[in-house]
matplotlib code that plots the C-alpha trace (Angstrom):
import matplotlib.pyplot as plt

x = [87.6, 85.3, 85.3, 86.1, 82.7, 82.6, 82.0, 84.9, 87.3, 85.6, 86.0, 89.5, 90.3, 88.9, 90.1, 93.9, 93.3, 92.3, 94.8, 97.1, 95.2, 95.4, 99.3, 99.2, 98.5, 100.7, 97.9, 95.8, 97.9, 98.5, 95.1, 95.0, 97.8, 96.3, 94.5, 97.7, 98.6, 95.8, 95.7, 100.0, 99.0, 96.0, 98.4, 100.8, 98.2, 95.9, 99.4, 100.7, 97.3, 97.5, 100.3, 99.0, 100.3, 97.9, 98.2, 96.6, 97.2, 97.5, 98.3, 102.2, 101.8, 105.4, 107.2, 104.0, 102.6, 102.0, 102.8, 101.2, 101.9, 102.8, 102.7, 103.8, 102.8, 99.6, 99.3, 95.4, 95.2, 97.6, 94.9, 91.8, 93.8, 94.2, 90.4, 90.0, 91.9, 89.6, 86.7, 87.3, 89.2, 85.8, 83.7, 85.5, 86.2, 83.9, 85.9, 88.9, 91.1, 90.7, 90.8, 94.4, 95.3, 93.9, 95.9, 99.9, 99.0, 98.5, 101.7, 103.5, 101.6, 102.9, 106.4, 106.7, 104.9, 107.6, 110.3, 111.6, 110.2, 107.2, 108.5, 109.9, 105.9, 104.7, 107.1, 106.6, 103.0, 102.5, 103.3, 102.1, 98.7, 98.8, 98.8, 96.6, 94.0, 95.0, 94.5, 91.0, 89.7, 91.3, 89.5, 86.1, 87.1, 87.3, 84.6, 81.8, 81.8, 80.6, 79.3, 76.5, 76.4, 77.4, 79.9, 81.7, 83.7, 85.5, 86.4, 87.6, 89.7, 91.3, 92.0, 93.5, 95.5, 96.2, 98.1, 100.1, 101.7, 102.1, 104.1, 106.1, 107.2, 108.4, 110.0, 111.9, 113.1, 114.3, 116.1, 117.9, 117.5, 120.6, 118.9, 115.9, 117.4, 119.0, 115.9, 114.1, 117.2, 116.6, 112.8, 111.2, 114.1, 116.5, 118.4, 117.3, 113.7, 111.6, 110.0, 112.7, 115.5, 115.0, 114.4, 117.4, 119.2, 117.5, 118.0, 121.6, 121.0, 121.2, 118.2, 117.9, 117.8, 114.7, 113.4, 113.4, 112.4, 109.4, 108.8, 108.5, 105.5, 104.0, 103.1, 101.2, 97.9, 97.2, 98.5, 96.7, 93.4, 93.3, 93.8, 91.3, 88.2, 89.4, 89.8, 87.1, 85.1, 87.6, 89.5, 85.9, 85.4, 88.7, 88.4, 84.8, 85.1, 84.5]
y = [79.2, 82.6, 84.6, 89.0, 90.4, 93.3, 95.8, 94.1, 95.0, 98.5, 99.1, 98.0, 100.4, 103.2, 102.7, 102.4, 105.6, 107.5, 106.2, 108.1, 111.0, 111.2, 110.8, 113.7, 115.9, 116.2, 117.8, 115.1, 112.7, 113.8, 113.7, 110.2, 109.4, 110.0, 106.4, 104.6, 105.8, 104.8, 101.1, 101.2, 101.8, 99.8, 97.0, 97.7, 97.6, 94.4, 92.4, 93.6, 92.8, 89.5, 88.3, 89.7, 93.2, 95.8, 98.5, 101.7, 103.5, 106.9, 110.0, 111.3, 115.3, 115.7, 114.3, 113.6, 110.1, 108.0, 105.9, 102.8, 102.7, 99.0, 97.8, 95.0, 91.8, 90.8, 87.4, 87.8, 88.4, 85.2, 82.9, 85.2, 84.3, 80.5, 80.3, 81.9, 79.2, 76.6, 77.7, 78.3, 74.6, 73.4, 75.7, 74.0, 70.0, 69.4, 70.9, 68.5, 70.3, 73.6, 72.4, 71.1, 74.4, 76.0, 74.0, 74.3, 77.7, 77.9, 75.6, 78.5, 81.3, 80.1, 79.4, 82.7, 84.3, 82.9, 83.9, 87.6, 86.8, 88.0, 91.6, 91.2, 90.6, 93.4, 95.9, 94.5, 94.2, 98.0, 98.0, 94.9, 95.4, 98.6, 95.6, 93.0, 96.2, 97.2, 93.6, 93.3, 96.8, 95.1, 92.1, 93.9, 96.1, 93.4, 90.7, 93.5, 91.7, 93.3, 96.2, 97.6, 100.3, 100.4, 103.4, 101.9, 99.0, 101.6, 103.5, 100.4, 99.8, 103.3, 103.2, 99.6, 100.8, 104.0, 102.4, 99.7, 102.7, 104.9, 101.8, 101.3, 104.7, 104.3, 101.1, 102.4, 105.9, 103.8, 101.4, 103.5, 106.9, 107.6, 111.1, 109.5, 106.3, 109.2, 111.1, 108.2, 106.9, 110.7, 110.6, 110.3, 112.7, 110.3, 107.1, 104.9, 103.9, 103.5, 99.8, 98.9, 100.3, 97.9, 95.2, 95.3, 95.4, 92.2, 90.8, 91.7, 93.4, 96.6, 99.2, 99.4, 95.4, 95.3, 98.1, 95.9, 93.3, 95.3, 96.9, 92.6, 92.5, 95.1, 93.6, 90.6, 92.4, 93.2, 89.1, 87.7, 89.7, 88.8, 85.0, 84.9, 86.3, 83.7, 80.8, 81.4, 78.6, 76.0, 77.6, 77.7, 74.0, 72.8, 74.3, 73.2, 69.6, 67.3]
z = [74.1, 74.5, 71.5, 72.6, 71.5, 69.3, 72.8, 74.3, 71.7, 71.0, 74.5, 74.8, 72.1, 73.3, 76.7, 75.6, 73.6, 76.7, 78.1, 76.1, 75.9, 79.7, 79.2, 77.2, 79.6, 82.4, 84.9, 84.1, 84.4, 87.8, 89.3, 88.0, 89.6, 92.7, 92.2, 92.1, 95.0, 96.7, 95.4, 96.2, 100.1, 100.4, 98.5, 101.1, 104.1, 102.5, 102.8, 105.8, 107.6, 105.8, 107.2, 110.8, 110.7, 111.4, 108.6, 108.0, 104.2, 103.9, 101.7, 102.7, 103.3, 103.9, 101.6, 99.0, 97.5, 100.5, 103.3, 105.0, 109.0, 109.7, 113.4, 115.2, 114.6, 116.2, 117.9, 117.7, 113.9, 113.1, 114.7, 113.0, 109.7, 110.1, 111.6, 107.9, 106.6, 108.2, 107.3, 103.7, 103.5, 104.5, 102.3, 99.2, 100.6, 97.7, 94.9, 95.1, 92.6, 94.3, 97.9, 96.9, 95.5, 98.5, 100.4, 98.6, 98.6, 103.2, 103.0, 100.6, 102.8, 106.1, 104.7, 103.8, 107.1, 109.8, 107.6, 106.5, 103.0, 103.9, 104.6, 100.8, 99.4, 101.6, 100.1, 96.7, 96.7, 96.9, 93.0, 92.5, 93.6, 91.0, 88.8, 89.7, 90.1, 86.5, 85.4, 87.2, 85.3, 81.6, 82.3, 82.9, 80.3, 77.9, 79.3, 80.4, 83.8, 86.5, 84.5, 85.1, 82.6, 79.4, 80.1, 82.6, 80.3, 78.5, 81.5, 83.3, 80.1, 80.4, 83.8, 83.3, 80.8, 82.6, 85.4, 83.4, 81.2, 83.9, 86.0, 82.9, 82.5, 86.0, 85.7, 82.6, 84.2, 87.2, 85.0, 82.3, 84.2, 86.2, 87.4, 88.0, 90.4, 91.7, 92.9, 93.7, 96.3, 97.8, 98.2, 101.3, 103.2, 101.7, 103.1, 100.1, 101.8, 99.1, 98.2, 95.0, 96.5, 99.7, 97.7, 95.5, 98.6, 100.4, 96.8, 96.0, 92.9, 91.4, 91.5, 87.5, 87.5, 90.1, 88.1, 84.8, 86.5, 87.4, 83.9, 82.6, 85.2, 83.7, 80.8, 82.4, 83.4, 79.7, 78.9, 81.7, 81.6, 77.9, 78.7, 81.8, 79.5, 76.6, 78.9, 81.7, 80.7, 81.1, 83.9, 85.8, 84.5, 85.8, 89.1, 89.8, 88.6, 91.6]

ax = plt.figure().add_subplot(projection="3d")
ax.plot(x, y, z, "-o")
ax.set_aspect("equal")
plt.show()
């Protein structure tokens, strides 16, 4: 097990406090929220492309926030994606454990890709990508990984905590504040077009239940980033063992 260094603890603490300070000033929070919008729409676009839909993320200057234009499915994209899978399997053929995990992942991907599940994944992974990026930032803040200048380490922590806090506030309001749910349903011109409204409808659950589930998901970046750092050597050894 890796120990958490003094620098990692300090950077995490500074980042935590820094994120709270940002939240104390609504205008500064608004400025930083544009990062989340960008990450959110890039998440939709990335997973749209992963499932063979040409996608373009953008800011929504009409209604605010962001919007991702997702086009019709491309047969060419399907071919390229599976070609990349094949190349990837060849690259890791000397690592049996990693190879088995990759094969299972491709099978699961294929099942999702050729059922309606992939459409729901694309919807969820706007907010889901926010949490992934938060986890990466928190990991870098804690471990110092990929940090060139020392100032980057607490900044990564601050941005990671900011995304987590922002998403927790959003999820809490959507789960427990009725007026906020109404506002959310009326966004983008009304019609309940927002991500979680569509997901809740598909899953046949209430919007508040969907929001509560996401609220629980917001804990994952903090927990998983810490575990990834603590058990990094064991994880790498397990994956790379022939």
